[in-house]
C-alpha positions as CSV (number, residue, x, y, z in Angstrom):
1,M,113.8,58.0,89.4
2,S,111.6,60.8,89.1
3,T,108.0,60.6,88.0
4,P,108.3,62.7,84.7
5,L,111.3,60.3,83.4
6,W,109.1,57.3,83.8
7,I,106.3,58.7,82.0
8,V,108.9,59.7,79.2
9,I,110.7,56.2,79.2
10,I,107.1,54.6,78.7
11,A,105.9,57.1,76.2
12,A,109.2,56.2,74.3
13,A,108.7,52.5,74.8
14,A,105.0,52.9,73.3
15,A,106.2,55.0,70.4
16,V,109.0,52.3,69.6
17,S,106.5,49.7,70.0
18,F,104.3,51.5,67.7
19,I,106.7,51.9,65.1
20,L,107.9,48.4,65.4
21,G,104.2,47.2,65.0
22,I,103.7,49.3,62.0
23,T,107.0,47.9,60.4
24,Y,106.0,44.4,61.2
25,R,102.6,44.9,59.7
26,K,104.2,46.3,56.5
27,K,106.4,43.3,56.3
28,I,103.6,41.0,56.5
29,G,101.5,43.0,54.0
30,E,104.3,43.0,51.5
31,R,104.5,39.3,51.9
32,E,101.0,38.7,51.4
33,I,101.1,40.8,48.4
34,A,104.0,39.0,47.1
35,S,102.1,35.7,47.8
36,A,99.1,37.0,46.0
37,E,100.9,38.2,43.0
38,E,102.6,34.8,42.7
39,E,99.1,33.1,43.0
40,A,97.6,35.4,40.4
41,K,100.5,34.6,38.1
42,R,100.0,31.1,38.5
43,I,96.2,31.3,37.9
44,I,96.9,33.3,35.1
45,N,99.4,30.7,33.6
46,E,97.3,28.0,34.3
47,S,94.3,29.8,32.7
48,I,96.5,30.3,29.5
49,K,97.4,26.6,29.4
50,S,94.0,25.7,29.7
51,A,92.9,28.1,27.1
52,E,95.2,26.9,24.6
53,S,94.6,23.3,25.3
54,K,90.6,23.9,24.6
55,K,91.7,25.8,21.7
56,R,93.8,23.2,20.2
57,E,90.7,20.7,21.2
58,A,88.1,22.9,19.6
59,L,90.4,23.2,16.2
60,V,90.7,19.3,16.4
61,E,87.0,19.1,16.6
62,A,86.4,21.6,13.9
63,K,88.8,19.9,11.6
64,E,86.8,16.5,12.3
65,E,83.5,18.3,11.7
66,I,84.6,19.7,8.4
67,H,86.1,16.5,7.5
68,K,83.0,14.7,8.0
69,S,80.6,17.3,6.5
70,R,83.1,17.1,3.2
71,S,82.6,13.3,3.2
72,E,78.7,13.4,3.2
73,Y,78.7,16.1,0.7
74,E,80.9,14.1,-1.5
75,R,78.6,10.8,-1.0
76,E,75.5,13.0,-1.6
77,E,77.3,14.4,-4.7
78,K,78.2,11.1,-5.9
79,T,74.4,9.9,-5.5
80,R,73.1,12.9,-7.4
81,R,75.3,12.2,-10.2
82,A,74.2,8.5,-10.3
83,E,70.7,9.8,-10.4
84,L,71.2,12.3,-13.0
85,Q,73.0,9.6,-15.2
86,K,70.0,7.3,-14.8
87,Q,67.6,9.8,-15.8
88,E,69.7,10.9,-18.8
89,R,69.7,7.2,-19.9
90,R,65.8,7.0,-19.5
91,L,65.3,10.1,-21.4
92,Q,67.8,9.2,-24.0
93,Q,65.6,5.6,-24.5
94,K,62.3,7.6,-24.5
95,E,63.6,9.7,-27.3
96,E,64.8,6.8,-29.1
97,N,61.3,5.2,-28.7
98,L,59.4,8.3,-29.7
99,D,61.4,8.7,-32.7
100,R,60.7,5.0,-33.6
101,K,56.8,5.6,-33.2
102,I,57.0,8.8,-35.1
103,D,58.2,6.8,-38.0
104,A,55.6,4.2,-37.8
105,V,52.9,6.5,-37.5
106,E,54.0,8.3,-40.7
107,K,54.2,5.1,-42.3
108,K,50.7,4.4,-41.1
109,N,49.6,8.0,-42.3
110,D,51.1,7.2,-45.7
111,T,49.5,3.7,-45.9
112,L,46.2,5.3,-44.9
113,S,46.4,8.0,-47.3
114,N,46.8,5.5,-50.2
115,K,43.8,3.5,-49.1
116,I,41.6,6.5,-48.9
117,A,42.4,7.5,-52.2
118,A,41.7,3.9,-53.4
119,V,38.5,3.9,-51.7
120,D,37.3,7.3,-53.2
121,A,38.4,5.8,-56.5
122,Q,36.1,2.8,-55.6
123,Q,32.9,4.8,-54.3
124,K,33.1,7.0,-57.4
125,E,33.3,3.6,-59.5
126,I,30.4,2.1,-57.5
127,A,28.5,5.4,-57.8
128,L,28.6,5.2,-61.6
129,V,27.5,1.4,-61.4
130,K,24.7,2.4,-58.9
131,K,23.4,5.1,-61.4
132,S,23.3,3.0,-64.3
133,Q,21.8,0.2,-62.6
134,L,18.9,2.7,-61.3
135,E,18.5,3.9,-64.9
136,M,18.2,0.2,-66.0
137,L,15.8,-0.8,-63.3
138,E,13.5,2.5,-63.9
139,K,13.3,1.5,-67.6
140,I,12.6,-2.1,-66.8
141,S,9.9,-1.4,-64.0
142,G,8.7,1.6,-65.3
143,F,8.8,3.3,-61.9
144,S,11.0,6.1,-60.7
145,V,13.2,5.6,-57.5
146,E,10.5,7.7,-55.3
147,E,7.5,5.9,-57.0
148,A,9.3,2.4,-56.1
149,K,10.1,3.7,-52.3
150,A,6.4,4.7,-52.0
151,Y,5.0,1.1,-53.4
152,L,7.3,-0.7,-51.0
153,I,6.4,1.4,-48.0
154,A,2.8,0.8,-48.7
155,T,3.4,-2.9,-49.1
156,I,5.4,-3.4,-45.8
157,R,2.8,-1.2,-43.9
158,D,0.0,-3.4,-45.0
159,D,1.7,-6.7,-44.0
160,V,3.1,-5.1,-40.7
161,T,-0.6,-3.8,-39.8
162,H,-2.0,-7.3,-40.5
163,E,0.8,-9.0,-38.4
164,M,0.3,-6.5,-35.5
165,A,-3.4,-7.1,-35.7
166,M,-2.9,-10.9,-35.4
167,K,-0.3,-10.5,-32.7
168,V,-2.4,-8.1,-31.0
169,K,-5.6,-10.6,-31.0
170,E,-3.3,-13.6,-29.9
171,I,-1.9,-11.4,-27.1
172,E,-5.5,-10.4,-26.0
173,N,-6.9,-14.1,-26.0
174,Q,-3.6,-15.3,-24.1
175,Y,-4.3,-12.7,-21.6
176,K,-8.2,-13.4,-21.2
177,D,-7.2,-16.9,-20.6
178,E,-4.5,-16.3,-18.1
179,A,-7.0,-13.5,-16.3
180,D,-9.6,-16.1,-16.0
181,E,-7.6,-18.8,-14.9
182,R,-6.0,-16.2,-12.2
183,A,-9.4,-15.1,-11.2
184,R,-10.5,-18.6,-10.7
185,E,-7.5,-19.4,-8.6
186,I,-8.0,-16.1,-6.4
187,I,-11.7,-16.9,-5.8
188,A,-10.9,-20.4,-5.0
189,T,-8.4,-19.6,-2.5
190,A,-10.6,-17.1,-1.0
191,I,-13.3,-19.4,-0.6
192,Q,-10.9,-22.2,0.8
193,R,-9.5,-19.6,3.5
194,C,-13.1,-18.5,4.6
195,A,-15.2,-21.7,5.3
196,A,-18.2,-20.6,7.2
197,D,-21.1,-22.8,8.6
198,H,-24.6,-22.0,7.2
199,A,-28.0,-22.8,8.8
200,S,-31.3,-21.7,7.3
201,E,-33.3,-19.6,9.5
202,I,-37.1,-19.2,9.5
203,T,-39.0,-15.8,9.4
204,V,-41.4,-16.7,11.9
205,S,-41.1,-17.4,15.5
206,V,-42.6,-20.4,17.2
207,V,-43.3,-20.2,21.1
208,P,-43.6,-23.8,22.5
209,L,-46.4,-24.2,25.4
210,P,-46.4,-26.6,28.4
211,N,-49.8,-27.5,27.3
212,D,-52.9,-26.2,25.4
213,E,-54.4,-24.8,28.3
214,M,-51.9,-22.2,28.3
215,K,-53.3,-21.0,24.8
216,G,-56.5,-19.9,26.7
217,R,-54.5,-17.9,29.5
218,I,-52.6,-16.3,26.5
219,I,-55.9,-15.2,24.9
220,G,-57.3,-14.1,28.2
221,R,-60.9,-13.2,28.9
222,E,-62.5,-11.9,25.9
223,G,-59.2,-11.7,24.3
224,R,-57.5,-9.0,26.3
225,N,-54.4,-10.6,27.0
226,I,-53.5,-11.5,23.3
227,R,-54.7,-7.8,22.2
228,S,-52.4,-6.4,24.7
229,I,-49.6,-8.6,23.4
230,E,-50.2,-7.6,19.8
231,T,-50.6,-3.8,20.9
232,L,-47.2,-3.5,22.9
233,T,-45.0,-5.7,20.3
234,G,-46.5,-4.9,17.2
235,C,-46.7,-8.8,16.1
236,D,-49.6,-10.8,15.3
237,L,-50.0,-14.2,17.5
238,I,-51.2,-17.1,15.6
239,I,-53.1,-19.6,17.7
240,D,-54.4,-22.6,15.6
241,D,-54.8,-26.3,16.1
242,T,-51.0,-27.0,16.1
243,P,-50.6,-28.6,19.5
244,E,-48.6,-26.9,22.5
245,A,-47.2,-24.0,20.1
246,I,-48.0,-20.4,19.1
247,T,-46.8,-18.9,16.1
248,V,-45.5,-15.1,16.2
249,S,-45.7,-13.5,12.8
250,S,-44.3,-10.1,12.0
251,F,-42.4,-8.2,9.1
252,D,-39.9,-6.8,11.6
253,P,-37.8,-9.3,13.1
254,V,-36.6,-7.5,16.0
255,R,-40.4,-7.0,17.2
256,R,-40.9,-10.6,16.4
257,E,-38.0,-11.4,18.7
258,I,-39.2,-9.2,21.6
259,A,-42.6,-10.8,21.2
260,R,-40.8,-14.2,21.4
261,L,-38.9,-13.6,24.5
262,A,-42.0,-11.8,26.4
263,L,-44.0,-14.8,25.7
264,E,-41.5,-17.2,27.0
265,K,-41.0,-15.1,30.2
266,L,-44.7,-15.0,30.7
267,I,-45.2,-18.6,30.1
268,Q,-42.4,-19.3,32.6
269,D,-43.8,-16.9,35.3
270,G,-47.3,-18.2,34.9
271,R,-48.9,-14.8,35.6
272,I,-50.6,-13.6,32.4
273,H,-52.4,-10.2,32.7
274,P,-52.0,-6.8,30.8
275,A,-49.8,-5.0,33.6
276,R,-47.5,-8.3,33.4
277,I,-47.5,-8.3,30.0
278,E,-46.4,-4.8,29.8
279,E,-43.6,-5.3,32.4
280,M,-42.2,-8.4,30.3
281,V,-42.4,-6.7,27.1
282,A,-40.2,-4.1,28.3
283,K,-37.9,-6.2,30.0
284,A,-37.5,-8.4,26.6
285,Q,-37.1,-4.8,24.9
286,R,-34.2,-4.3,27.1
287,E,-32.7,-7.7,26.5
288,V,-33.1,-7.5,22.8
289,N,-31.4,-3.9,22.7
290,A,-28.4,-5.3,24.8
291,T,-28.2,-8.4,22.5
292,I,-28.3,-6.1,19.3
293,K,-25.3,-4.0,20.7
294,A,-23.5,-7.0,21.7
295,E,-24.0,-8.8,18.3
296,G,-22.9,-5.3,16.5
297,E,-19.7,-5.4,18.7
298,R,-19.0,-8.9,17.9
299,A,-19.3,-8.3,14.4
300,V,-17.0,-5.5,14.3
301,F,-14.5,-7.5,16.8
302,E,-14.7,-10.4,14.3
303,T,-13.7,-8.5,11.2
304,N,-11.3,-6.2,12.9
305,I,-12.9,-3.1,11.7
306,H,-12.3,0.2,13.7
307,G,-13.8,3.6,13.8
308,L,-17.5,2.8,13.1
309,N,-20.2,4.8,14.5
310,P,-22.0,3.3,17.5
311,E,-25.5,3.8,15.4
312,I,-23.8,1.6,12.7
313,I,-22.9,-0.8,15.3
314,K,-26.2,-0.8,16.6
315,L,-27.8,-1.4,13.2
316,L,-25.4,-4.1,12.5
317,G,-26.5,-5.9,15.6
318,R,-30.0,-5.8,14.2
319,M,-29.3,-7.6,11.3
320,K,-29.0,-10.7,13.7
321,Y,-32.7,-10.9,13.4
322,R,-32.8,-10.2,9.6
323,T,-33.0,-13.2,7.0
324,S,-32.8,-13.1,3.4
325,Y,-33.9,-16.3,1.7
326,G,-33.5,-18.1,5.1
327,Q,-29.8,-16.7,5.4
328,N,-28.9,-14.6,8.5
329,V,-28.0,-11.3,7.2
330,L,-25.2,-10.6,9.9
331,N,-23.4,-13.9,9.5
332,H,-23.7,-13.1,5.7
333,S,-22.1,-9.6,6.1
334,I,-19.4,-10.8,8.4
335,E,-18.8,-13.7,5.9
336,V,-18.7,-11.2,2.8
337,S,-16.2,-9.0,4.9
338,H,-13.6,-11.7,5.4
339,I,-14.2,-13.1,1.8
340,A,-13.4,-9.4,0.4
341,G,-10.3,-8.8,2.6
342,L,-9.3,-12.2,1.2
343,L,-9.8,-11.3,-2.1
344,A,-8.3,-7.8,-1.8
345,S,-5.2,-9.3,-0.1
346,E,-4.6,-11.8,-3.1
347,L,-5.5,-8.7,-5.7
348,G,-3.0,-6.1,-3.6
349,V,-6.0,-3.7,-2.7
350,D,-6.4,-2.0,0.3
351,I,-7.7,-4.8,2.5
352,N,-9.3,-2.5,5.6
353,T,-11.6,-0.7,2.9
354,A,-12.7,-3.9,1.2
355,K,-13.7,-5.4,4.7
356,R,-15.4,-2.5,5.9
357,A,-17.4,-2.3,2.8
358,G,-18.2,-5.9,2.8
359,L,-19.5,-5.6,6.5
360,L,-21.7,-2.7,5.5
361,H,-22.9,-3.9,2.0
362,D,-26.3,-4.9,3.3
363,L,-26.9,-2.2,6.1
364,G,-29.9,-1.2,4.6
365,K,-31.7,-4.5,5.4
366,A,-31.6,-3.6,8.9
367,I,-34.3,-1.2,8.8
368,D,-35.9,-1.9,5.2
369,H,-38.9,-2.9,7.1
370,E,-39.4,0.6,8.3
371,V,-38.0,3.0,5.6
372,E,-39.2,3.3,2.0
373,G,-36.7,2.2,-0.9
374,S,-34.4,-0.7,-1.6
375,H,-31.9,-1.8,0.8
376,V,-29.2,-0.5,-1.5
377,T,-30.7,3.1,-1.5
378,I,-31.3,3.0,2.6
379,G,-27.5,1.6,3.1
380,V,-26.3,4.4,1.0
381,D,-28.0,6.9,2.8
382,I,-27.1,5.6,6.1
383,A,-23.3,5.5,5.4
384,R,-23.3,8.9,4.0
385,K,-25.0,10.3,7.1
386,Y,-22.5,8.8,9.3
387,R,-19.8,9.9,6.9
388,E,-18.3,6.7,5.8
389,S,-15.7,7.2,3.0
390,E,-16.7,7.5,-0.7
391,A,-15.1,4.3,-1.7
392,V,-17.3,2.4,0.9
393,I,-20.6,4.1,-0.3
394,H,-19.6,3.6,-3.7
395,A,-19.3,-0.3,-3.0
396,I,-22.6,-0.4,-1.0
397,E,-24.5,1.4,-4.1
398,A,-22.7,-0.8,-6.8
399,H,-23.0,-4.1,-5.2
400,H,-26.2,-5.3,-7.0
401,N,-25.3,-3.1,-10.2
402,D,-27.5,0.0,-9.3
403,V,-24.6,1.8,-10.5
404,E,-21.8,0.7,-12.5
405,P,-18.7,-0.3,-10.2
406,Q,-15.8,2.0,-10.7
407,S,-13.4,0.7,-8.5
408,V,-11.8,-2.6,-7.8
409,V,-13.2,-2.6,-4.2
410,A,-16.9,-2.4,-5.4
411,C,-16.1,-5.2,-7.8
412,I,-14.6,-7.3,-5.0
413,V,-17.5,-6.7,-2.9
414,Q,-19.8,-7.9,-5.6
415,A,-17.9,-11.1,-6.1
416,A,-17.7,-11.7,-2.1
417,D,-21.7,-11.1,-1.8
418,A,-22.1,-13.6,-4.8
419,I,-19.8,-16.2,-3.2
420,S,-21.5,-16.1,0.3
421,A,-25.0,-16.4,-1.1
422,S,-24.2,-19.0,-3.5
423,R,-22.6,-21.3,-1.0
424,P,-24.5,-24.6,-0.9
425,G,-27.1,-24.4,2.1
426,A,-26.6,-20.6,2.4
427,R,-29.9,-19.7,1.3
428,R,-33.3,-21.6,0.9
429,E,-36.4,-20.9,-1.1
430,N,-39.2,-22.9,-2.5
431,I,-37.8,-23.5,-6.0
432,E,-41.3,-24.1,-7.5
433,N,-42.5,-20.5,-6.5
434,Y,-39.0,-19.0,-7.4
435,V,-39.2,-20.3,-11.0
436,K,-42.7,-19.3,-11.3
437,R,-42.2,-15.9,-10.0
438,L,-39.2,-15.3,-12.5
439,E,-41.2,-17.0,-15.3
440,K,-44.0,-14.5,-14.6
441,L,-41.6,-11.6,-14.4
442,E,-40.2,-12.5,-17.9
443,E,-43.7,-13.2,-19.5
444,V,-44.9,-9.8,-18.6
445,S,-41.8,-8.2,-20.1
446,K,-42.1,-10.1,-23.2
447,S,-45.7,-9.3,-23.7
448,F,-44.6,-6.0,-25.4
449,P,-44.0,-5.4,-29.0
450,G,-40.4,-5.1,-30.1
451,I,-39.1,-7.3,-27.4
452,A,-36.3,-9.8,-28.7
453,S,-35.5,-11.6,-25.2
454,S,-35.8,-10.9,-21.5
455,Y,-33.7,-12.6,-18.5
456,A,-34.7,-12.5,-14.9
457,I,-31.5,-11.7,-12.8
458,Q,-30.4,-11.0,-9.4
459,A,-32.8,-13.1,-7.8
460,G,-35.6,-11.6,-9.6
461,R,-34.7,-8.0,-8.5
462,E,-33.7,-7.3,-12.1
463,I,-35.2,-7.8,-15.4
464,R,-32.9,-7.3,-18.6
465,I,-34.7,-6.9,-21.8
466,M,-33.1,-7.1,-25.3
467,V,-35.2,-5.0,-27.7
468,K,-35.1,-5.2,-31.4
469,P,-33.3,-2.0,-33.0
470,E,-35.3,-1.9,-36.1
471,D,-38.6,-1.9,-34.3
472,V,-37.7,0.1,-31.0
473,S,-35.7,3.7,-31.4
474,E,-33.7,5.2,-28.9
475,D,-36.4,7.6,-27.8
476,Q,-39.1,4.7,-27.6
477,M,-36.8,3.0,-25.0
478,I,-37.6,5.4,-22.3
479,L,-41.4,4.9,-22.6
480,L,-41.3,1.2,-23.2
481,A,-39.2,0.8,-19.7
482,R,-41.8,2.7,-17.9
483,D,-45.0,1.1,-19.4
484,I,-43.0,-2.3,-18.4
485,A,-42.5,-1.1,-14.9
486,K,-46.1,0.1,-14.6
487,K,-47.2,-3.3,-15.9
488,I,-45.2,-5.4,-13.5
489,E,-46.5,-3.1,-10.5
490,E,-50.1,-3.9,-11.5
491,E,-49.6,-7.7,-12.1
492,L,-46.9,-9.1,-9.7
493,T,-46.3,-9.2,-5.9
494,Y,-42.6,-8.8,-5.0
495,P,-40.5,-7.7,-2.3
496,G,-38.6,-4.4,-2.5
497,Q,-38.2,-3.2,-6.2
498,I,-37.3,-4.5,-9.5
499,K,-35.1,-2.9,-11.9
500,V,-36.0,-2.6,-15.5
501,H,-33.0,-2.6,-17.7
502,L,-33.5,-2.2,-21.6
503,L,-30.7,-2.7,-24.1
504,R,-30.6,-1.8,-27.7
505,E,-27.6,-3.1,-29.8
506,T,-27.0,-2.5,-33.5
507,K,-24.6,-4.7,-35.1
508,A,-22.8,-4.7,-38.6
509,V,-21.4,-8.0,-39.8
510,D,-19.7,-8.4,-43.2
511,Y,-17.4,-11.4,-44.4
512,A,-14.2,-11.3,-46.2
513,K,-14.0,-13.7,-49.1
């Protein structure tokens, strides 16, 4: 076989194979297409069946929902119908009740109209009767209606005025009794709550000596030691026959205390000469100043008063060495402060102001030996200088009635001062000399014409004189007061000053029979 034929055969075989392959593939594709169409038909059929099944189920559910909704609507409608029926029945009952009430009100209106008509008729009848009776009463009494009213009103007014006056007098007497009793209770309570000890103090100082030979040493050669002591201290040394004692006398209690301390230190030291005396007096001066400050602070601490000027505290300390009728003035002031505070607490007044005024009321006595004027005037000036309140200044000024008390605190300080001074043992004085001095004061005032009576008060610091109004006129009283004061100055010896107080009173008395 030749080569070309072989190639042709191969080519023919390849062509046949190709054709067969294409044919086979076509058959396979047709079979696949057919199976796919069958599968699609199957899926479509199944889908149709499933859709019909779901459709039937949805229809069943819709029918059930519709049935359920219809049943609920029927129940609600039935309930609403029942409610409407109830409301209709209630409205019907209310209408019936309202009709009955309207009928009752109409009946009452008819009855009331009848009664009003009857009352009107009765009032007209009463008015006629009253008019006839008034005319008859006017004829019988001889008074018109207005005149009778005026007569009755005047009679009732007189009776009521008399009864009112009697009632006012009764209430006044009752309140006076109650006020006196209450005042006694308050004062008694204050005194009981403030019980202080008292010890009378002397106004001269006695210095004990170890022996009488010491008197000569104190006097010194030609009296130089005693002159030095008296010059430096401003006190008088009384050396008499009293054994083993020297008396120190001075109007200034502070100077007297300095002299006493200096003498005690000199006696204890034994070296007595002018240079040593000057040294000891200076040392005693420092000690007394320290004591004065400490005593002032003690007084402030005991009374619990704050904000006092340091100079006032020093003046309070000086009062430790000041006495009044044997009563220590500082202790007296502290006690007055406590009593004033207790009285203020009982009366509901400012306690701090009352205690402050009580502590400072005798402040002027600290320097009344150095400054002219009464201790009241001096105390007022000091308090005003150091800016104390007006309430405190007024209480100081009024505590001996130099001015009329205008506040409750001033009255409280007056009462507390009197309570402290009048305690048993608080003050001492020779009763015989005291009575003689007061009698002499009253005699001087009675020696003038036109004097009805005179009374010495405030321990002889004030004389109150009653004049005869028919003999002494208002203008003559001024001249008479000056004449009496001048005569007292000429004939009497007294500490401080005396207030001459003239009173003239005119009375009118009548009796109801």
